[in-house]
TORKOL-4160 file (C-alpha; in steps of 0.2 Angstrom, whole numbers, padded with zeros to 4 digits, m for minus):
401
<pt num="1" X="0187" Y="0033" Z="m0098"/>
<pt num="2" X="0172" Y="0036" Z="m0087"/>
<pt num="3" X="0165" Y="0048" Z="m0099"/>
<pt num="4" X="0167" Y="0036" Z="m0113"/>
<pt num="5" X="0158" Y="0022" Z="m0103"/>
<pt num="6" X="0144" Y="0034" Z="m0099"/>
<pt num="7" X="0143" Y="0039" Z="m0117"/>
<pt num="8" X="0142" Y="0021" Z="m0122"/>
<pt num="9" X="0128" Y="0018" Z="m0110"/>
<pt num="10" X="0118" Y="0032" Z="m0115"/>
<pt num="11" X="0120" Y="0029" Z="m0134"/>
<pt num="12" X="0119" Y="0010" Z="m0136"/>
<pt num="13" X="0112" Y="0011" Z="m0154"/>
<pt num="14" X="0126" Y="0022" Z="m0159"/>
<pt num="15" X="0139" Y="0009" Z="m0152"/>
<pt num="16" X="0130" Y="m0004" Z="m0162"/>
<pt num="17" X="0131" Y="0006" Z="m0178"/>
<pt num="18" X="0150" Y="0009" Z="m0175"/>
<pt num="19" X="0153" Y="m0010" Z="m0174"/>
<pt num="20" X="0142" Y="m0013" Z="m0189"/>
<pt num="21" X="0153" Y="0000" Z="m0199"/>
<pt num="22" X="0169" Y="m0008" Z="m0193"/>
<pt num="23" X="0162" Y="m0026" Z="m0197"/>
<pt num="24" X="0157" Y="m0019" Z="m0214"/>
<pt num="25" X="0175" Y="m0013" Z="m0217"/>
<pt num="26" X="0182" Y="m0030" Z="m0212"/>
<pt num="27" X="0169" Y="m0039" Z="m0222"/>
<pt num="28" X="0173" Y="m0029" Z="m0238"/>
<pt num="29" X="0190" Y="m0039" Z="m0239"/>
<pt num="30" X="0181" Y="m0055" Z="m0242"/>
<pt num="31" X="0170" Y="m0047" Z="m0255"/>
<pt num="32" X="0186" Y="m0041" Z="m0264"/>
<pt num="33" X="0194" Y="m0058" Z="m0263"/>
<pt num="34" X="0179" Y="m0067" Z="m0272"/>
<pt num="35" X="0182" Y="m0071" Z="m0290"/>
<pt num="36" X="0168" Y="m0062" Z="m0298"/>
<pt num="37" X="0151" Y="m0065" Z="m0305"/>
<pt num="38" X="0136" Y="m0070" Z="m0295"/>
<pt num="39" X="0146" Y="m0077" Z="m0280"/>
<pt num="40" X="0154" Y="m0060" Z="m0277"/>
<pt num="41" X="0136" Y="m0051" Z="m0277"/>
<pt num="42" X="0130" Y="m0064" Z="m0264"/>
<pt num="43" X="0145" Y="m0061" Z="m0253"/>
<pt num="44" X="0142" Y="m0042" Z="m0254"/>
<pt num="45" X="0123" Y="m0044" Z="m0250"/>
<pt num="46" X="0126" Y="m0056" Z="m0236"/>
<pt num="47" X="0140" Y="m0045" Z="m0228"/>
<pt num="48" X="0129" Y="m0030" Z="m0229"/>
<pt num="49" X="0114" Y="m0040" Z="m0221"/>
<pt num="50" X="0125" Y="m0046" Z="m0207"/>
<pt num="51" X="0131" Y="m0029" Z="m0203"/>
<pt num="52" X="0113" Y="m0023" Z="m0203"/>
<pt num="53" X="0109" Y="m0036" Z="m0190"/>
<pt num="54" X="0123" Y="m0029" Z="m0179"/>
<pt num="55" X="0116" Y="m0011" Z="m0181"/>
<pt num="56" X="0098" Y="m0015" Z="m0178"/>
<pt num="57" X="0099" Y="m0029" Z="m0165"/>
<pt num="58" X="0092" Y="m0019" Z="m0151"/>
<pt num="59" X="0078" Y="m0011" Z="m0160"/>
<pt num="60" X="0071" Y="m0027" Z="m0169"/>
<pt num="61" X="0080" Y="m0042" Z="m0162"/>
<pt num="62" X="0067" Y="m0055" Z="m0169"/>
<pt num="63" X="0067" Y="m0048" Z="m0186"/>
<pt num="64" X="0086" Y="m0048" Z="m0186"/>
<pt num="65" X="0087" Y="m0066" Z="m0180"/>
<pt num="66" X="0076" Y="m0071" Z="m0195"/>
<pt num="67" X="0087" Y="m0061" Z="m0206"/>
<pt num="68" X="0102" Y="m0070" Z="m0199"/>
<pt num="69" X="0094" Y="m0087" Z="m0201"/>
<pt num="70" X="0090" Y="m0083" Z="m0220"/>
<pt num="71" X="0108" Y="m0077" Z="m0223"/>
<pt num="72" X="0114" Y="m0093" Z="m0215"/>
<pt num="73" X="0103" Y="m0104" Z="m0225"/>
<pt num="74" X="0108" Y="m0094" Z="m0241"/>
<pt num="75" X="0126" Y="m0098" Z="m0237"/>
<pt num="76" X="0123" Y="m0116" Z="m0236"/>
<pt num="77" X="0113" Y="m0116" Z="m0252"/>
<pt num="78" X="0125" Y="m0107" Z="m0263"/>
<pt num="79" X="0140" Y="m0114" Z="m0255"/>
<pt num="80" X="0148" Y="m0098" Z="m0248"/>
<pt num="81" X="0160" Y="m0102" Z="m0234"/>
<pt num="82" X="0162" Y="m0093" Z="m0217"/>
<pt num="83" X="0163" Y="m0074" Z="m0219"/>
<pt num="84" X="0171" Y="m0062" Z="m0207"/>
<pt num="85" X="0153" Y="m0054" Z="m0205"/>
<pt num="86" X="0147" Y="m0071" Z="m0199"/>
<pt num="87" X="0152" Y="m0064" Z="m0182"/>
<pt num="88" X="0135" Y="m0056" Z="m0182"/>
<pt num="89" X="0128" Y="m0073" Z="m0178"/>
<pt num="90" X="0136" Y="m0073" Z="m0161"/>
<pt num="91" X="0130" Y="m0056" Z="m0158"/>
<pt num="92" X="0112" Y="m0059" Z="m0162"/>
<pt num="93" X="0112" Y="m0076" Z="m0153"/>
<pt num="94" X="0117" Y="m0067" Z="m0137"/>
<pt num="95" X="0105" Y="m0052" Z="m0140"/>
<pt num="96" X="0090" Y="m0063" Z="m0143"/>
<pt num="97" X="0094" Y="m0074" Z="m0127"/>
<pt num="98" X="0097" Y="m0059" Z="m0116"/>
<pt num="99" X="0083" Y="m0047" Z="m0121"/>
<pt num="100" X="0068" Y="m0048" Z="m0109"/>
<pt num="101" X="0056" Y="m0042" Z="m0121"/>
<pt num="102" X="0060" Y="m0055" Z="m0134"/>
<pt num="103" X="0048" Y="m0070" Z="m0135"/>
<pt num="104" X="0055" Y="m0087" Z="m0128"/>
<pt num="105" X="0052" Y="m0095" Z="m0145"/>
<pt num="106" X="0064" Y="m0084" Z="m0153"/>
<pt num="107" X="0077" Y="m0088" Z="m0139"/>
<pt num="108" X="0075" Y="m0106" Z="m0142"/>
<pt num="109" X="0077" Y="m0104" Z="m0161"/>
<pt num="110" X="0093" Y="m0095" Z="m0158"/>
<pt num="111" X="0099" Y="m0110" Z="m0147"/>
<pt num="112" X="0094" Y="m0122" Z="m0160"/>
<pt num="113" X="0104" Y="m0112" Z="m0173"/>
<pt num="114" X="0119" Y="m0112" Z="m0161"/>
<pt num="115" X="0118" Y="m0131" Z="m0159"/>
<pt num="116" X="0115" Y="m0136" Z="m0177"/>
<pt num="117" X="0122" Y="m0122" Z="m0188"/>
<pt num="118" X="0140" Y="m0127" Z="m0186"/>
<pt num="119" X="0136" Y="m0145" Z="m0189"/>
<pt num="120" X="0126" Y="m0141" Z="m0205"/>
<pt num="121" X="0141" Y="m0130" Z="m0211"/>
<pt num="122" X="0153" Y="m0144" Z="m0208"/>
<pt num="123" X="0143" Y="m0156" Z="m0218"/>
<pt num="124" X="0140" Y="m0144" Z="m0232"/>
<pt num="125" X="0158" Y="m0139" Z="m0234"/>
<pt num="126" X="0166" Y="m0156" Z="m0232"/>
<pt num="127" X="0175" Y="m0155" Z="m0248"/>
<pt num="128" X="0184" Y="m0139" Z="m0243"/>
<pt num="129" X="0192" Y="m0150" Z="m0228"/>
<pt num="130" X="0194" Y="m0166" Z="m0237"/>
<pt num="131" X="0212" Y="m0168" Z="m0231"/>
<pt num="132" X="0205" Y="m0169" Z="m0213"/>
<pt num="133" X="0199" Y="m0185" Z="m0204"/>
<pt num="134" X="0182" Y="m0188" Z="m0197"/>
<pt num="135" X="0189" Y="m0185" Z="m0180"/>
<pt num="136" X="0196" Y="m0168" Z="m0185"/>
<pt num="137" X="0181" Y="m0163" Z="m0193"/>
<pt num="138" X="0171" Y="m0167" Z="m0178"/>
<pt num="139" X="0183" Y="m0158" Z="m0166"/>
<pt num="140" X="0182" Y="m0142" Z="m0177"/>
<pt num="141" X="0163" Y="m0144" Z="m0177"/>
<pt num="142" X="0162" Y="m0145" Z="m0158"/>
<pt num="143" X="0175" Y="m0130" Z="m0157"/>
<pt num="144" X="0163" Y="m0119" Z="m0167"/>
<pt num="145" X="0148" Y="m0125" Z="m0158"/>
<pt num="146" X="0154" Y="m0121" Z="m0141"/>
<pt num="147" X="0156" Y="m0102" Z="m0143"/>
<pt num="148" X="0138" Y="m0101" Z="m0150"/>
<pt num="149" X="0131" Y="m0111" Z="m0136"/>
<pt num="150" X="0141" Y="m0100" Z="m0123"/>
<pt num="151" X="0134" Y="m0085" Z="m0131"/>
<pt num="152" X="0117" Y="m0091" Z="m0129"/>
<pt num="153" X="0120" Y="m0097" Z="m0111"/>
<pt num="154" X="0128" Y="m0080" Z="m0106"/>
<pt num="155" X="0113" Y="m0071" Z="m0114"/>
<pt num="156" X="0100" Y="m0082" Z="m0105"/>
<pt num="157" X="0109" Y="m0079" Z="m0089"/>
<pt num="158" X="0108" Y="m0060" Z="m0091"/>
<pt num="159" X="0090" Y="m0061" Z="m0096"/>
<pt num="160" X="0086" Y="m0071" Z="m0079"/>
<pt num="161" X="0097" Y="m0058" Z="m0069"/>
<pt num="162" X="0088" Y="m0043" Z="m0077"/>
<pt num="163" X="0071" Y="m0051" Z="m0073"/>
<pt num="164" X="0077" Y="m0054" Z="m0055"/>
<pt num="165" X="0082" Y="m0036" Z="m0053"/>
<pt num="166" X="0066" Y="m0030" Z="m0061"/>
<pt num="167" X="0056" Y="m0040" Z="m0049"/>
<pt num="168" X="0066" Y="m0033" Z="m0034"/>
<pt num="169" X="0064" Y="m0016" Z="m0040"/>
<pt num="170" X="0045" Y="m0019" Z="m0043"/>
<pt num="171" X="0044" Y="m0026" Z="m0025"/>
<pt num="172" X="0053" Y="m0012" Z="m0018"/>
<pt num="173" X="0042" Y="0001" Z="m0026"/>
<pt num="174" X="0027" Y="m0009" Z="m0020"/>
<pt num="175" X="0033" Y="m0010" Z="m0003"/>
<pt num="176" X="0036" Y="0009" Z="m0003"/>
<pt num="177" X="0019" Y="0012" Z="m0009"/>
<pt num="178" X="0012" Y="0000" Z="0004"/>
<pt num="179" X="0022" Y="0009" Z="0018"/>
<pt num="180" X="0016" Y="0026" Z="0012"/>
<pt num="181" X="m0002" Y="0019" Z="0012"/>
<pt num="182" X="0000" Y="0012" Z="0030"/>
<pt num="183" X="0007" Y="0028" Z="0036"/>
<pt num="184" X="m0008" Y="0038" Z="0029"/>
<pt num="185" X="m0020" Y="0025" Z="0036"/>
<pt num="186" X="m0011" Y="0027" Z="0053"/>
<pt num="187" X="m0012" Y="0046" Z="0052"/>
<pt num="188" X="m0030" Y="0046" Z="0048"/>
<pt num="189" X="m0034" Y="0034" Z="0062"/>
<pt num="190" X="m0024" Y="0045" Z="0074"/>
<pt num="191" X="m0033" Y="0060" Z="0068"/>
<pt num="192" X="m0050" Y="0051" Z="0070"/>
<pt num="193" X="m0046" Y="0046" Z="0088"/>
<pt num="194" X="m0041" Y="0063" Z="0093"/>
<pt num="195" X="m0057" Y="0070" Z="0085"/>
<pt num="196" X="m0067" Y="0058" Z="0095"/>
<pt num="197" X="m0059" Y="0062" Z="0111"/>
<pt num="198" X="m0061" Y="0081" Z="0108"/>
<pt num="199" X="m0079" Y="0079" Z="0103"/>
<pt num="200" X="m0082" Y="0069" Z="0119"/>
<pt num="201" X="m0073" Y="0081" Z="0130"/>
<pt num="202" X="m0080" Y="0097" Z="0122"/>
<pt num="203" X="m0098" Y="0091" Z="0118"/>
<pt num="204" X="m0101" Y="0084" Z="0136"/>
<pt num="205" X="m0093" Y="0098" Z="0146"/>
<pt num="206" X="m0098" Y="0113" Z="0136"/>
<pt num="207" X="m0116" Y="0107" Z="0135"/>
<pt num="208" X="m0116" Y="0105" Z="0154"/>
<pt num="209" X="m0109" Y="0123" Z="0156"/>
<pt num="210" X="m0122" Y="0130" Z="0143"/>
<pt num="211" X="m0137" Y="0122" Z="0152"/>
<pt num="212" X="m0131" Y="0128" Z="0169"/>
<pt num="213" X="m0127" Y="0146" Z="0162"/>
<pt num="214" X="m0144" Y="0147" Z="0155"/>
<pt num="215" X="m0152" Y="0141" Z="0171"/>
<pt num="216" X="m0142" Y="0154" Z="0181"/>
<pt num="217" X="m0147" Y="0168" Z="0170"/>
<pt num="218" X="m0165" Y="0163" Z="0172"/>
<pt num="219" X="m0165" Y="0162" Z="0191"/>
<pt num="220" X="m0152" Y="0176" Z="0194"/>
<pt num="221" X="m0164" Y="0188" Z="0203"/>
<pt num="222" X="m0177" Y="0176" Z="0210"/>
<pt num="223" X="m0165" Y="0162" Z="0217"/>
<pt num="224" X="m0148" Y="0168" Z="0221"/>
<pt num="225" X="m0143" Y="0151" Z="0229"/>
<pt num="226" X="m0148" Y="0141" Z="0214"/>
<pt num="227" X="m0137" Y="0154" Z="0204"/>
<pt num="228" X="m0122" Y="0151" Z="0215"/>
<pt num="229" X="m0124" Y="0132" Z="0213"/>
<pt num="230" X="m0125" Y="0133" Z="0194"/>
<pt num="231" X="m0110" Y="0144" Z="0194"/>
<pt num="232" X="m0100" Y="0131" Z="0205"/>
<pt num="233" X="m0106" Y="0118" Z="0193"/>
<pt num="234" X="m0100" Y="0128" Z="0178"/>
<pt num="235" X="m0083" Y="0131" Z="0187"/>
<pt num="236" X="m0081" Y="0112" Z="0191"/>
<pt num="237" X="m0086" Y="0107" Z="0174"/>
<pt num="238" X="m0074" Y="0119" Z="0166"/>
<pt num="239" X="m0059" Y="0113" Z="0177"/>
<pt num="240" X="m0063" Y="0095" Z="0172"/>
<pt num="241" X="m0064" Y="0099" Z="0154"/>
<pt num="242" X="m0047" Y="0108" Z="0156"/>
<pt num="243" X="m0040" Y="0093" Z="0164"/>
<pt num="244" X="m0046" Y="0081" Z="0151"/>
<pt num="245" X="m0039" Y="0093" Z="0137"/>
<pt num="246" X="m0023" Y="0094" Z="0146"/>
<pt num="247" X="m0022" Y="0075" Z="0146"/>
<pt num="248" X="m0026" Y="0073" Z="0128"/>
<pt num="249" X="m0014" Y="0086" Z="0122"/>
<pt num="250" X="m0001" Y="0080" Z="0134"/>
<pt num="251" X="m0002" Y="0063" Z="0125"/>
<pt num="252" X="0002" Y="0071" Z="0109"/>
<pt num="253" X="0017" Y="0080" Z="0115"/>
<pt num="254" X="0029" Y="0065" Z="0115"/>
<pt num="255" X="0045" Y="0068" Z="0124"/>
<pt num="256" X="0039" Y="0082" Z="0134"/>
<pt num="257" X="0037" Y="0080" Z="0153"/>
<pt num="258" X="0021" Y="0087" Z="0162"/>
<pt num="259" X="0024" Y="0101" Z="0174"/>
<pt num="260" X="0013" Y="0096" Z="0188"/>
<pt num="261" X="0015" Y="0078" Z="0189"/>
<pt num="262" X="0007" Y="0064" Z="0179"/>
<pt num="263" X="m0007" Y="0067" Z="0167"/>
<pt num="264" X="m0025" Y="0063" Z="0171"/>
<pt num="265" X="m0028" Y="0045" Z="0168"/>
<pt num="266" X="m0041" Y="0039" Z="0155"/>
<pt num="267" X="m0058" Y="0038" Z="0162"/>
<pt num="268" X="m0066" Y="0021" Z="0165"/>
<pt num="269" X="m0081" Y="0013" Z="0173"/>
<pt num="270" X="m0076" Y="0018" Z="0190"/>
<pt num="271" X="m0078" Y="0036" Z="0185"/>
<pt num="272" X="m0096" Y="0033" Z="0179"/>
<pt num="273" X="m0103" Y="0037" Z="0197"/>
<pt num="274" X="m0094" Y="0054" Z="0196"/>
<pt num="275" X="m0102" Y="0056" Z="0178"/>
<pt num="276" X="m0119" Y="0053" Z="0185"/>
<pt num="277" X="m0117" Y="0065" Z="0199"/>
<pt num="278" X="m0111" Y="0078" Z="0186"/>
<pt num="279" X="m0126" Y="0075" Z="0175"/>
<pt num="280" X="m0138" Y="0075" Z="0189"/>
<pt num="281" X="m0131" Y="0092" Z="0195"/>
<pt num="282" X="m0134" Y="0098" Z="0177"/>
<pt num="283" X="m0153" Y="0095" Z="0179"/>
<pt num="284" X="m0155" Y="0078" Z="0171"/>
<pt num="285" X="m0162" Y="0064" Z="0182"/>
<pt num="286" X="m0152" Y="0048" Z="0179"/>
<pt num="287" X="m0155" Y="0031" Z="0186"/>
<pt num="288" X="m0139" Y="0021" Z="0187"/>
<pt num="289" X="m0138" Y="0002" Z="0189"/>
<pt num="290" X="m0124" Y="m0010" Z="0189"/>
<pt num="291" X="m0129" Y="m0029" Z="0187"/>
<pt num="292" X="m0117" Y="m0043" Z="0189"/>
<pt num="293" X="m0100" Y="m0045" Z="0197"/>
<pt num="294" X="m0088" Y="m0031" Z="0193"/>
<pt num="295" X="m0071" Y="m0036" Z="0187"/>
<pt num="296" X="m0055" Y="m0029" Z="0179"/>
<pt num="297" X="m0058" Y="m0024" Z="0161"/>
<pt num="298" X="m0046" Y="m0020" Z="0147"/>
<pt num="299" X="m0042" Y="m0001" Z="0147"/>
<pt num="300" X="m0049" Y="0001" Z="0129"/>
<pt num="301" X="m0066" Y="m0007" Z="0135"/>
<pt num="302" X="m0067" Y="0004" Z="0150"/>
<pt num="303" X="m0064" Y="0020" Z="0140"/>
<pt num="304" X="m0076" Y="0015" Z="0127"/>
<pt num="305" X="m0090" Y="0011" Z="0140"/>
<pt num="306" X="m0087" Y="0028" Z="0148"/>
<pt num="307" X="m0087" Y="0038" Z="0132"/>
<pt num="308" X="m0103" Y="0029" Z="0126"/>
<pt num="309" X="m0112" Y="0033" Z="0142"/>
<pt num="310" X="m0105" Y="0051" Z="0142"/>
<pt num="311" X="m0110" Y="0054" Z="0124"/>
<pt num="312" X="m0128" Y="0046" Z="0126"/>
<pt num="313" X="m0132" Y="0057" Z="0141"/>
<pt num="314" X="m0125" Y="0072" Z="0132"/>
<pt num="315" X="m0137" Y="0069" Z="0118"/>
<pt num="316" X="m0151" Y="0066" Z="0130"/>
<pt num="317" X="m0148" Y="0083" Z="0138"/>
<pt num="318" X="m0146" Y="0091" Z="0121"/>
<pt num="319" X="m0160" Y="0083" Z="0111"/>
<pt num="320" X="m0172" Y="0074" Z="0123"/>
<pt num="321" X="m0183" Y="0089" Z="0126"/>
<pt num="322" X="m0189" Y="0096" Z="0143"/>
<pt num="323" X="m0193" Y="0086" Z="0158"/>
<pt num="324" X="m0183" Y="0071" Z="0151"/>
<pt num="325" X="m0176" Y="0057" Z="0162"/>
<pt num="326" X="m0163" Y="0044" Z="0158"/>
<pt num="327" X="m0158" Y="0026" Z="0164"/>
<pt num="328" X="m0141" Y="0019" Z="0163"/>
<pt num="329" X="m0138" Y="0000" Z="0165"/>
<pt num="330" X="m0121" Y="m0008" Z="0166"/>
<pt num="331" X="m0121" Y="m0027" Z="0165"/>
<pt num="332" X="m0107" Y="m0039" Z="0168"/>
<pt num="333" X="m0110" Y="m0055" Z="0159"/>
<pt num="334" X="m0099" Y="m0070" Z="0155"/>
<pt num="335" X="m0089" Y="m0063" Z="0140"/>
<pt num="336" X="m0097" Y="m0047" Z="0137"/>
<pt num="337" X="m0100" Y="m0030" Z="0145"/>
<pt num="338" X="m0118" Y="m0024" Z="0141"/>
<pt num="339" X="m0123" Y="m0005" Z="0141"/>
<pt num="340" X="m0140" Y="0001" Z="0140"/>
<pt num="341" X="m0144" Y="0020" Z="0140"/>
<pt num="342" X="m0163" Y="0025" Z="0138"/>
<pt num="343" X="m0172" Y="0041" Z="0140"/>
<pt num="344" X="m0191" Y="0046" Z="0139"/>
<pt num="345" X="m0188" Y="0061" Z="0128"/>
<pt num="346" X="m0190" Y="0064" Z="0109"/>
<pt num="347" X="m0186" Y="0048" Z="0100"/>
<pt num="348" X="m0188" Y="0049" Z="0081"/>
<pt num="349" X="m0185" Y="0068" Z="0080"/>
<pt num="350" X="m0169" Y="0066" Z="0090"/>
<pt num="351" X="m0163" Y="0052" Z="0078"/>
<pt num="352" X="m0165" Y="0064" Z="0064"/>
<pt num="353" X="m0156" Y="0077" Z="0073"/>
<pt num="354" X="m0141" Y="0066" Z="0078"/>
<pt num="355" X="m0139" Y="0058" Z="0061"/>
<pt num="356" X="m0136" Y="0075" Z="0053"/>
<pt num="357" X="m0154" Y="0080" Z="0047"/>
<pt num="358" X="m0155" Y="0096" Z="0057"/>
<pt num="359" X="m0137" Y="0102" Z="0061"/>
<pt num="360" X="m0128" Y="0092" Z="0048"/>
<pt num="361" X="m0115" Y="0085" Z="0060"/>
<pt num="362" X="m0120" Y="0068" Z="0068"/>
<pt num="363" X="m0103" Y="0065" Z="0075"/>
<pt num="364" X="m0110" Y="0058" Z="0091"/>
<pt num="365" X="m0117" Y="0042" Z="0085"/>
<pt num="366" X="m0103" Y="0040" Z="0072"/>
<pt num="367" X="m0090" Y="0042" Z="0086"/>
<pt num="368" X="m0099" Y="0029" Z="0096"/>
<pt num="369" X="m0100" Y="0016" Z="0082"/>
<pt num="370" X="m0081" Y="0019" Z="0079"/>
<pt num="371" X="m0076" Y="0016" Z="0097"/>
<pt num="372" X="m0087" Y="0000" Z="0098"/>
<pt num="373" X="m0080" Y="m0006" Z="0082"/>
<pt num="374" X="m0062" Y="m0004" Z="0088"/>
<pt num="375" X="m0065" Y="m0016" Z="0102"/>
<pt num="376" X="m0075" Y="m0028" Z="0092"/>
<pt num="377" X="m0092" Y="m0025" Z="0099"/>
<pt num="378" X="m0109" Y="m0020" Z="0092"/>
<pt num="379" X="m0120" Y="m0005" Z="0094"/>
<pt num="380" X="m0138" Y="m0001" Z="0092"/>
<pt num="381" X="m0146" Y="0016" Z="0093"/>
<pt num="382" X="m0163" Y="0022" Z="0089"/>
<pt num="383" X="m0180" Y="0027" Z="0096"/>
<pt num="384" X="m0189" Y="0016" Z="0109"/>
<pt num="385" X="m0205" Y="0008" Z="0104"/>
<pt num="386" X="m0214" Y="0017" Z="0119"/>
<pt num="387" X="m0206" Y="0034" Z="0116"/>
<pt num="388" X="m0189" Y="0041" Z="0119"/>
<pt num="389" X="m0172" Y="0035" Z="0113"/>
<pt num="390" X="m0161" Y="0020" Z="0117"/>
<pt num="391" X="m0142" Y="0016" Z="0115"/>
<pt num="392" X="m0137" Y="m0002" Z="0117"/>
<pt num="393" X="m0119" Y="m0008" Z="0116"/>
<pt num="394" X="m0111" Y="m0025" Z="0119"/>
<pt num="395" X="m0092" Y="m0025" Z="0122"/>
<pt num="396" X="m0082" Y="m0041" Z="0122"/>
<pt num="397" X="m0071" Y="m0043" Z="0137"/>
<pt num="398" X="m0054" Y="m0048" Z="0131"/>
<pt num="399" X="m0039" Y="m0050" Z="0142"/>
<pt num="400" X="m0026" Y="m0037" Z="0142"/>
<pt num="401" X="m0009" Y="m0041" Z="0134"/>
């Protein structure tokens, strides 16, 4: 039984053809029973046409509806009473009302035929039922009208139900695509965040180690004490880089517990003093100033401020040229935290270098803009009018939730 059901679902046109052939066999009886002449030819033509309607109702429902209407009008004109093949009128009424691709006007035409067809037939063939009273004729007219109307109502409800399920499937597919898109966006954002963190940690600490290593190699024989200090700076910077890398990688290992206690917390404005000492120890003079009343800041703002200062000083040390000095000013204002990092090194040449003109990278300024944008702030970076380079950022102070 299940195989038969599956076969019928896979081959609906074959099923319609089977019913059309069966209807043709039943309708041939009415053809044989006709007396002869022109009337018999018309009955045969109408029977074949109605069977064709059943066979092709799925492929061309509108055309089959028009063919059915023409046959019905022909029966009224030539006075041919109800035929067994007229069952096709029920079938096409349901088909036109239920098919989603059929225009609404065709469905309304089928409803009009269901309402007025039996009444017109009763009026046309009154002589055949002359022995019945008006009430009886009216009863039989209603009795014939109800099945046609029910066929249309059932088909229209199926049409509505199919449209509803199609909308649900479309909505589910759209939500699935949106979920995949959101997942890809989240993955891309997380990768960008990790890339920014790695860039800040590696670029800053490695640049300090490279500068100290170059200086140690230069004064190795002439100033052993300076060489020792440079090596100590390299060692401390390397440990700090390892600690920050361990923190960053530890956050990625969800579910794993650290072996030696808690991971190193995210740096903030309180660690800017240590950063200045490290930068000064690497040979870059820095004037650090804090203006306004310090207050508690959101962790995202603290991390952004620290990374901007760190990246700006790293770029100054890398691209500012010899004998360069820097100034860092941290200002607490009403609703903002202002950062200003300036140096007196190479301005325009450094901007070309950092934007990718020389090394093709330019990740430092891009990372700063991304960080500032994530907290809703603004960033301006470029050469100073009097020479050197300036990085200015305004970070809104929003309460933590």
